[in-house]
PAKEGU-602233 format. One record per residue: z, y, x of N, C-alpha, C, CB in turn. Coordinates in Angstrom, 1 decimal, m for minus. Glycine has a CB too. Example, Ala and Ser with C-alpha at 12.3 -4.5 7.8 and 13.67 -1.06 7.14 Angstrom:
2
<r <7.8, m5.7, 13.2>, <7.8, m4.5, 12.3>, <7.8, m3.3, 13.2>, <9.0, m4.5, 11.3>>
<r <7.1, m2.2, 12.8>, <7.1, m1.1, 13.7>, <7.9, 0.0, 12.9>, <5.7, m0.6, 14.1>>
# end
This chain:
96
<r <m93.8, 49.5, m41.3>, <m94.5, 50.0, m40.0>, <m95.1, 48.5, m39.4>, <m93.3, 50.9, m38.8>>
<r <m96.5, 48.8, m39.2>, <m97.1, 47.5, m38.4>, <m97.0, 47.5, m37.0>, <m98.7, 47.3, m38.7>>
<r <m97.1, 46.5, m36.5>, <m97.0, 46.2, m35.0>, <m98.4, 45.8, m34.6>, <m96.0, 45.2, m34.7>>
<r <m98.9, 46.8, m33.6>, <m100.3, 46.5, m33.1>, <m100.0, 45.6, m32.0>, <m101.2, 47.8, m32.7>>
<r <m100.9, 44.4, m32.1>, <m100.8, 43.2, m31.1>, <m102.1, 43.5, m30.2>, <m100.9, 41.6, m31.7>>
<r <m102.0, 43.5, m29.0>, <m103.2, 43.6, m28.1>, <m103.3, 42.2, m27.2>, <m103.0, 45.0, m27.1>>
<r <m104.4, 41.8, m27.4>, <m104.6, 40.4, m26.7>, <m104.9, 40.7, m25.3>, <m105.9, 39.4, m27.3>>
<r <m104.4, 40.1, m24.4>, <m104.6, 40.2, m23.0>, <m105.7, 39.2, m22.7>, <m103.4, 39.9, m22.2>>
<r <m106.9, 39.7, m22.3>, <m107.8, 38.7, m21.9>, <m107.8, 38.6, m20.2>, <m109.3, 39.1, m22.5>>
<r <m107.5, 37.3, m19.8>, <m107.5, 37.1, m18.5>, <m108.9, 36.7, m17.8>, <m106.5, 36.2, m18.4>>
<r <m109.2, 36.9, m16.6>, <m110.3, 36.6, m16.0>, <m110.2, 36.1, m14.7>, <m111.0, 37.6, m16.1>>
<r <m111.1, 35.9, m13.7>, <m111.2, 35.6, m12.4>, <m110.2, 36.1, m11.5>, <m112.4, 36.0, m11.9>>
<r <m109.9, 37.6, m11.9>, <m109.1, 38.3, m11.0>, <m107.5, 37.9, m11.3>, <m109.4, 39.8, m11.2>>
<r <m107.2, 37.3, m12.4>, <m105.9, 36.8, m12.7>, <m105.5, 35.4, m12.3>, <m105.8, 36.8, m14.0>>
<r <m106.3, 34.6, m11.7>, <m106.5, 33.2, m11.4>, <m105.5, 33.1, m10.1>, <m108.1, 32.7, m11.1>>
<r <m104.6, 32.2, m9.8>, <m103.7, 32.1, m8.6>, <m103.9, 30.6, m8.4>, <m102.0, 32.5, m8.9>>
<r <m103.4, 30.4, m7.1>, <m103.7, 28.9, m6.6>, <m102.3, 28.5, m6.2>, <m104.9, 28.7, m5.2>>
<r <m101.8, 27.5, m6.9>, <m100.4, 27.0, m6.6>, <m100.4, 25.7, m5.9>, <m99.7, 26.8, m7.8>>
<r <m99.7, 25.6, m4.8>, <m99.5, 24.3, m4.1>, <m98.3, 23.5, m4.7>, <m99.4, 24.6, m2.5>>
<r <m98.8, 22.6, m5.7>, <m97.9, 22.1, m6.5>, <m97.0, 20.8, m5.7>, <m98.6, 21.7, m7.8>>
<r <m97.8, 20.2, m4.6>, <m97.0, 19.1, m4.1>, <m97.7, 19.1, m2.6>, <m96.9, 17.6, m5.0>>
<r <m97.2, 18.1, m1.8>, <m97.7, 18.0, m0.4>, <m99.1, 17.8, m0.3>, <m97.2, 17.0, 0.4>>
<r <m99.8, 17.5, m1.4>, <m101.3, 17.0, m1.3>, <m102.1, 18.3, m2.1>, <m101.4, 15.3, m2.2>>
<r <m101.7, 18.6, m3.1>, <m102.8, 19.4, m4.0>, <m102.5, 20.7, m4.4>, <m103.2, 18.7, m5.2>>
<r <m103.4, 21.6, m4.3>, <m103.2, 22.9, m5.0>, <m104.2, 23.2, m6.0>, <m103.2, 24.0, m4.1>>
<r <m103.5, 23.9, m7.2>, <m104.3, 23.8, m8.3>, <m104.5, 25.4, m8.8>, <m103.6, 23.0, m9.4>>
<r <m105.7, 25.6, m9.2>, <m106.0, 27.1, m9.7>, <m105.6, 27.1, m11.1>, <m107.6, 27.5, m9.6>>
<r <m105.1, 28.1, m11.6>, <m104.5, 28.4, m13.0>, <m104.0, 29.9, m13.1>, <m103.3, 27.3, m13.2>>
<r <m104.0, 30.3, m14.3>, <m103.4, 31.6, m14.7>, <m101.9, 31.5, m14.2>, <m103.5, 31.7, m16.4>>
<r <m101.4, 30.4, m14.6>, <m99.8, 30.7, m14.5>, <m99.3, 29.3, m13.8>, <m99.0, 30.9, m16.2>>
<r <m98.2, 29.4, m13.3>, <m97.4, 28.1, m12.7>, <m97.4, 27.0, m13.7>, <m95.8, 28.4, m12.3>>
<r <m96.9, 27.4, m15.0>, <m96.6, 26.3, m16.1>, <m97.9, 25.7, m16.5>, <m96.0, 26.9, m17.4>>
<r <m99.0, 26.6, m16.5>, <m100.5, 26.0, m16.9>, <m101.0, 25.1, m15.8>, <m101.6, 27.2, m17.1>>
<r <m100.7, 25.4, m14.5>, <m101.1, 24.5, m13.4>, <m100.4, 23.2, m13.5>, <m100.7, 25.2, m12.1>>
<r <m99.1, 23.3, m13.7>, <m98.2, 22.0, m13.7>, <m98.5, 21.1, m15.0>, <m96.6, 22.4, m13.8>>
<r <m98.8, 21.7, m16.2>, <m99.2, 20.8, m17.2>, <m100.4, 20.2, m17.1>, <m99.2, 21.3, m18.5>>
<r <m101.4, 21.1, m16.7>, <m102.8, 20.5, m16.5>, <m102.8, 19.3, m15.4>, <m103.9, 21.6, m15.9>>
<r <m102.0, 19.6, m14.3>, <m101.9, 18.6, m13.2>, <m101.4, 17.5, m13.6>, <m101.2, 19.0, m12.0>>
<r <m100.1, 17.5, m14.4>, <m99.5, 16.2, m14.7>, <m100.4, 15.4, m15.5>, <m98.2, 16.3, m15.4>>
<r <m101.2, 16.2, m16.6>, <m101.8, 15.4, m17.6>, <m103.2, 14.9, m17.0>, <m102.0, 16.2, m18.9>>
<r <m103.7, 15.3, m15.9>, <m104.9, 15.0, m15.4>, <m104.6, 13.9, m14.3>, <m105.6, 16.3, m14.8>>
<r <m103.5, 14.1, m13.6>, <m103.4, 13.1, m12.5>, <m102.3, 11.9, m12.9>, <m103.1, 13.8, m11.1>>
<r <m101.3, 12.3, m14.0>, <m100.5, 11.1, m14.2>, <m99.2, 11.4, m13.3>, <m101.4, 9.8, m13.7>>
<r <m99.4, 12.2, m12.4>, <m98.0, 12.3, m11.7>, <m96.9, 13.1, m12.3>, <m98.3, 13.0, m10.4>>
<r <m95.8, 12.6, m12.1>, <m94.6, 13.3, m12.9>, <m94.0, 14.4, m12.2>, <m93.4, 12.2, m13.2>>
<r <m93.3, 15.1, m13.0>, <m92.5, 16.5, m12.6>, <m91.9, 15.9, m11.0>, <m91.1, 17.0, m14.0>>
<r <m91.2, 14.9, m11.2>, <m90.4, 14.5, m9.9>, <m91.2, 14.2, m8.8>, <m89.6, 13.2, m10.1>>
<r <m92.5, 14.1, m8.8>, <m93.5, 13.9, m7.6>, <m94.0, 15.4, m7.1>, <m94.8, 12.8, m8.2>>
<r <m93.7, 16.4, m8.1>, <m94.0, 17.6, m7.5>, <m93.0, 18.4, m6.7>, <m94.5, 18.4, m8.6>>
<r <m93.4, 19.5, m6.1>, <m92.2, 20.4, m5.6>, <m91.4, 20.8, m7.0>, <m92.8, 21.7, m4.6>>
<r <m90.2, 21.2, m6.5>, <m89.5, 22.0, m7.5>, <m90.1, 23.3, m7.7>, <m88.2, 22.2, m7.2>>
<r <m89.8, 24.0, m8.7>, <m90.4, 25.3, m9.0>, <m90.3, 26.4, m7.8>, <m89.6, 25.8, m10.3>>
<r <m88.9, 26.3, m7.1>, <m88.6, 27.3, m6.2>, <m89.3, 26.9, m4.8>, <m87.1, 27.6, m6.0>>
<r <m90.1, 25.8, m4.5>, <m90.7, 25.1, m3.4>, <m92.3, 25.4, m3.5>, <m90.4, 23.6, m3.5>>
<r <m92.7, 25.7, m4.9>, <m94.0, 25.8, m5.0>, <m94.6, 27.0, m4.6>, <m94.3, 25.6, m6.2>>
<r <m95.6, 27.4, m3.9>, <m96.1, 28.4, m3.1>, <m97.4, 28.9, m4.0>, <m96.4, 27.9, m1.7>>
<r <m97.7, 30.2, m3.9>, <m98.8, 30.6, m4.4>, <m99.8, 30.7, m2.9>, <m98.5, 32.2, m5.4>>
<r <m100.7, 30.1, m2.9>, <m101.8, 30.0, m1.7>, <m102.4, 31.3, m1.8>, <m103.0, 28.8, m1.9>>
<r <m102.5, 31.9, m0.5>, <m103.4, 33.0, m0.3>, <m104.9, 32.9, m0.6>, <m103.3, 33.4, 1.0>>
<r <m105.5, 33.7, m1.3>, <m107.0, 33.5, m1.4>, <m108.0, 33.6, m0.2>, <m107.5, 34.5, m2.3>>
<r <m107.1, 34.0, 1.0>, <m107.9, 34.1, 2.4>, <m107.6, 32.9, 3.1>, <m107.6, 35.3, 3.2>>
<r <m106.7, 31.9, 2.6>, <m106.4, 30.7, 3.3>, <m107.8, 29.9, 3.4>, <m105.3, 29.9, 2.5>>
<r <m108.0, 29.3, 4.4>, <m109.2, 28.4, 4.8>, <m108.8, 27.1, 4.7>, <m109.8, 28.5, 6.2>>
<r <m109.7, 26.3, 4.3>, <m109.7, 24.8, 4.3>, <m111.1, 24.3, 4.6>, <m109.4, 24.3, 2.9>>
<r <m111.2, 23.0, 5.0>, <m112.5, 22.3, 5.4>, <m113.2, 22.2, 4.3>, <m112.4, 20.8, 6.1>>
<r <m114.5, 22.5, 4.2>, <m115.3, 22.4, 3.1>, <m115.6, 21.1, 2.6>, <m116.5, 23.0, 3.3>>
<r <m115.4, 20.1, 3.4>, <m115.4, 18.5, 3.0>, <m114.8, 17.7, 4.1>, <m117.0, 18.0, 2.7>>
<r <m114.6, 16.7, 4.0>, <m113.9, 15.7, 4.9>, <m114.9, 15.3, 6.0>, <m113.3, 14.4, 4.0>>
<r <m116.2, 15.6, 5.9>, <m117.1, 15.2, 7.0>, <m117.5, 16.3, 7.9>, <m118.2, 14.6, 6.5>>
<r <m116.8, 17.6, 7.7>, <m117.4, 18.8, 8.4>, <m116.3, 19.5, 9.1>, <m118.1, 19.8, 7.4>>
<r <m116.6, 20.4, 10.1>, <m115.6, 21.2, 10.5>, <m115.7, 22.7, 10.1>, <m115.5, 21.1, 11.9>>
<r <m116.5, 22.9, 9.3>, <m116.6, 24.2, 8.6>, <m115.8, 24.5, 7.5>, <m117.7, 24.4, 8.2>>
<r <m115.2, 25.9, 7.6>, <m114.2, 26.3, 6.8>, <m114.8, 27.0, 5.6>, <m113.3, 26.9, 7.5>>
<r <m113.8, 27.1, 4.4>, <m114.3, 28.0, 3.5>, <m113.0, 28.4, 2.7>, <m115.5, 27.5, 2.6>>
<r <m113.0, 29.8, 2.3>, <m111.9, 30.4, 1.8>, <m111.4, 29.8, 0.4>, <m112.2, 31.7, 1.8>>
<r <m110.2, 29.8, 0.1>, <m109.7, 29.5, m1.2>, <m110.4, 30.3, m2.2>, <m108.2, 29.8, m1.2>>
<r <m110.6, 31.7, m1.8>, <m111.3, 32.6, m2.8>, <m112.7, 32.1, m3.1>, <m111.3, 34.1, m2.2>>
<r <m113.4, 31.9, m2.2>, <m114.6, 31.5, m2.3>, <m114.8, 30.1, m3.2>, <m115.1, 31.4, m0.9>>
<r <m113.9, 29.1, m3.1>, <m113.7, 28.0, m3.9>, <m113.5, 28.4, m5.4>, <m112.6, 27.2, m3.3>>
<r <m112.4, 29.3, m5.7>, <m112.4, 29.5, m6.9>, <m113.3, 30.4, m7.5>, <m111.3, 29.8, m7.1>>
<r <m113.9, 31.2, m6.8>, <m115.0, 32.1, m7.3>, <m116.2, 31.4, m7.7>, <m115.4, 33.1, m6.4>>
<r <m116.4, 30.1, m7.0>, <m117.6, 29.2, m7.3>, <m117.3, 28.3, m8.4>, <m118.0, 28.4, m6.1>>
<r <m116.1, 27.8, m8.6>, <m115.7, 26.8, m9.4>, <m115.1, 27.1, m10.6>, <m115.0, 26.0, m8.7>>
<r <m114.4, 28.2, m10.7>, <m113.6, 28.5, m11.8>, <m114.4, 28.6, m13.2>, <m112.9, 29.7, m11.5>>
<r <m114.0, 27.9, m14.2>, <m114.9, 27.9, m15.4>, <m113.8, 28.4, m16.5>, <m115.6, 26.2, m15.7>>
<r <m112.6, 28.8, m16.1>, <m111.8, 29.1, m17.4>, <m110.5, 28.1, m17.3>, <m112.8, 28.8, m18.9>>
<r <m110.8, 26.9, m16.7>, <m109.8, 25.9, m16.8>, <m109.2, 25.6, m15.5>, <m110.5, 24.6, m17.5>>
<r <m108.1, 25.2, m15.4>, <m107.4, 24.9, m14.2>, <m108.2, 23.5, m13.6>, <m105.8, 24.7, m14.6>>
<r <m108.1, 23.6, m12.1>, <m109.0, 22.7, m11.2>, <m108.2, 22.5, m10.0>, <m110.5, 23.3, m10.9>>
<r <m108.3, 21.4, m9.2>, <m107.7, 21.2, m8.1>, <m108.6, 21.8, m7.1>, <m107.4, 19.7, m7.9>>
<r <m108.1, 22.9, m6.4>, <m108.7, 23.8, m5.3>, <m109.2, 23.1, m4.0>, <m107.7, 24.9, m4.8>>
<r <m108.0, 22.3, m3.5>, <m108.1, 21.6, m2.3>, <m107.1, 20.6, m2.3>, <m108.0, 22.5, m1.1>>
<r <m107.4, 19.5, m1.6>, <m106.4, 18.4, m1.5>, <m106.4, 18.0, m0.1>, <m106.5, 17.2, m2.5>>
<r <m105.3, 17.7, 0.4>, <m105.1, 17.2, 1.7>, <m104.1, 15.9, 1.6>, <m104.6, 18.3, 2.7>>
<r <m104.5, 14.9, 2.5>, <m103.6, 13.6, 2.6>, <m103.3, 13.8, 4.0>, <m104.4, 12.0, 2.2>>
<r <m102.0, 13.6, 4.1>, <m101.2, 13.5, 5.4>, <m101.2, 12.0, 6.0>, <m99.6, 14.0, 5.2>>
# end
């Protein structure tokens, strides 16, 4: 008896935004994907990120400043829809 394997194709609707640390939120399909991409891209270690239980999924309705020189706001949804190309990326970064 053969097993039928169904490939799950993920798209924009499956993208989540994870707040991995105090400063950065990353768009990815899974937390593991976000963490791996983030550590490889930034060089930050797991110790410098929030523990898995503290990492939050950011609402797509959450609004951030468009850039540091403006008071205009943009939704996380709009950022993801505009910039998602199938690969994780930093959606927003804040410095305290």
